[in-house]
N, C-alpha and C positions, 0 to 999 in steps of 0.2 A: 725737634728744632723749633726755636722761637719761644718767647716767654709764655705764650698761651699754650705751648705744646709740651715741652719736656725740660723745662728750665731747672728743675730741682735734681736732675739726674746726672748721667754721664760719670765723670771721674771725681765729682765734687765731694764724695764721701770720704776721701782718703785722709783729710786732716781733721775731720770732726766726727768720724764714725763712732769712736769709743764713747764719747759723751752722749751721742744720740742713743746708742743702744743701751747704755746703762740707765738712762732716764726714761725711756719709753718702751723699748722692746722687752726689757726685763719685766716691766709691769704687765705687758700683754702676755708674756709667758706664764706669769704667776696666775693670771686669770684663767689661762688655758688649763693649767694644772687643776684648778678648782673645778672647772667644767668636767674634766676627765674623771676626777674623783666622784663628783655627784652623779655622773652618768653611770659609772661602774656600780655605785651603790644602788642605783635605780634598776640595775640589771639590764641596761640598754646597750646595744651596739652603736657604733658611730652612724651606721646606716639608719637605724631605727630613730635615733635622735634627729638626724637630718630630715627624715620624712616628716617628723612631727613639727619641725620649725621652719621647713622650707629651704633647707640647705642640702647640698650634695654631700655624700659620705666623705669625699676627699677634702671638702672645705671644713667639715667638722674636725677632721684630723689636723688640718693646718691650723685651725684656731687653737686646738688643744696643745699643739707644739709651739704656739706663739709665733707661727709663721704667717698668720693672717690676722689683721686687725679685727677685734670683736666689735661688731656694730651695735649701737645702743638697742635697736629693735630686736636683734638676735639675743642680747643679754636678757631682755624682758621676757621674750618667748621661752628661752631655755630655763629661766627661773621658774616659770609656771609648770613647764613640762617635767622638770626634774624635782619639783616641790622643794625648791631651795629656800623658801621662806624669805625671799628678798635679798639673799646673799649676793646673787649675781646682778639683779636689777639695780641694787644700790650703787654699783660700780659704774653705771652708765655715764654719770656726770664726770667722774674721774677720767673715763675714756675720752670724753669730749675735750676735757682740759689737756689730756696727754696729746691728742691730735692737734690742738691749738699750739701746744709747746713745740710739736714737731714742725709746725709751720714756720717757727722762728729759727729752726736749725737749717738755714740756707747757706750755701757756700758764699764766700766773701764777694765773688764777682756777681752774685745775684741779689745781694741784700739791698742794694740801692733800689732796684725795681720792686722788690718785695715790700719794702717800707712804703713806697708810693701806692702799691696795690691795696694794702690794708686800709688806707684812708681814701681810696678812690671814690669819686662821685660820678665819674664818667670813664668809660673804657671802650675803645674801638679797635678791633683785632682783625687783621687780614691773614688768613691761614692758607698755606699752599701744600703742606706735606702731611699734616695730621690734624685731628680734631683739636681745637683750642683747649688748653688745660682746664679752664673754668667750666667747660661743657662736658668734660669726659666722665663717663661712668667709672666706677671703681674697677670693674673687670677690664675695661679698655685700658685704663692707666696701667693696671698690673701686666697686661699683655705687652704693652709698649716697653715697660721696664724689663720684662723677662726676655725680650728679644735683643737687648743691648749686647754689643760686642766691643770689648771683651765682656763676658757675662758678669752680671752683678750677683752677689750672694742673695739668698732668700731673705735674710734679715734686712739687707739694704733695700731690696725691692719693697718690702713692707714699710720701711721708713719713708721711702719716696712716695708710695701710694698714700700713706697717712698724711704726708705734707700736702700733697696735691688736693686731697679731699678737704683738708682744713682750709685751703685757700678759697674754696668755693663758698665759704660762709659769707663772702662779700656780696654774693647774689641774693642773699636772704634778708639782709638788713633793711630796716625802715628808718627814715625815709629811703626808698630805693633809689639808687643811682641810675644813670642811663648807660646801657650797654648795647653794643652792636657788634656783629661779626660778619665779615664777608669771607665765605669759605669756597675754595675752588672745588668744582664738581668732582675732580679726580679724587679728592679726599673722601668724598661720600661713596665712591665706588671701590675704595681700597679696603677690603674686609680684614683689617688687622685684628688678630686674635681669633679668627674664624668667624663664620657667618652668624652663629648664635650671639657672640659678643658684639658683633657689628650691628646686628638687628636691634639689640637692646640700646646700643649707642644712637642709632637713628631715631628710635622712639624717644630717647632723652632729648635729642635736638628738637623734635616736634613739640615736646612738653615746654621746653624753654622758649621756643619760637612763638608760643601762644601765651606767653606771660607778659603782662603789662610792663613797659619800660625796657623790654629786651627785643632786639630785632636781629633775625638771622637772614642773610641773603646769600644766594648761591651764584657764583660766577660760572656760567655754562662753558663747556668745552668747545662749543661751536662759535665762540666769539672771535671775530677777525682781529679785534684790537684788545689789548690787555695792558692796563696801566701799572700792573704790579710785577712786571718781569724782573724787577730788582730783588724780589724776595719778600718774605713775610715781615710784618712789623706790627707794633701796637702803639696806639696813642692813648695816653692815660692822664687824667686830671685829678690829682688829690684835692681834697677840700682845702680851700684857702691858699693854694699854691698854683703856679703856672702849669700848663699842660706840658708833658714830656713825651718823647717818643722812645721806643725801645726796639732794638734789633739784635739778632743773635744768629750765629752760625757755629755749629759744632759746640765747643766749650768756650768760645769767645763771645762776648756781649758788649753792647754799648748803650748807655742811657744818654739820651740826647736832650739837652736843655736849651740849646741855642734857638732863640725865637725864629730865626729865618729858616733853619733846617726843619723845625717843627711845622712852620707854616707850609713849606713845600710838601711835607708828608701828609698834612691835612688835605691839601689840594689833591694829592694823589689818591688818598682814601675816598674823597668825594667823587672822583672820576670812577674809581672802582665800583662804588655803590651805584653810579649811573649805568655802568656797563653790566652790572649783575641783574639777576631777576628781582622783581619786587618781592616783598616779604611773603605775600600769599602765594605767589607763583613758586617761590623757593620752597615753602612747606609742601606744596603740591608735588614738586619734584622729589623731595625726600620721601614722601609717601609712595610715589611711583617706584623709586629704587627699592624701598622696603618691600613692596609687593612683587618684585621681580623674582623672588625665590619662593 
């Protein structure tokens, strides 16, 4: 739920799936076939290759079947291990472009927000149900899509994961924009995907929270007052354009441009930040939750 959470998913693939799969998933399947051929020529099992490049056996199988997006670092490592002579490593830029293309394959009801996010210089996100999408690890995103009801196909899951990971490029640009997140403590205590996936996700939050220009705050469960009972929302400011607000529930969304409504949501977000723990206290709480297992 919410733009920072699962906005590229749900039933949105129905009208655009064939184009998505023909332009991106087929490409990933072709790379997977090359990896399988090189692995078999090298006399390695999937388990052996996985051990050499730091992947699990089932993940190697998923990559070879085109069910898992091949990450650039994996392609470089596999190229060396399999003595591919650059055959795999040279595709990493194409993979990045394919992921960027996937980012553009958003459903019609989300494209307005996606266009603003690409050019955003400021984004402030209040999350109540899940980790904001810009902060999600790949495994967390995959787990979220895999638990969808009705179930999504493996190909659609991979398309949505690729699109979500591509969106995160906005966090790495320079000059860097200003980003903040207020996350309800309940989100941090909900181990979606299992504890191993969740622990990696918490470590990702710590990494982001220690990055200049990015602020993560946690709204504790013990607060007697809560300014965000109306649900999650995002405030976003694209370069050279007025700030907008974005809200979403299930597969319905609304991009808000009215200055008075945006002003009210800004005031609400400021109160939430005041009610939340400070940035250092928030990171300390995340570390505490991480150490509870």
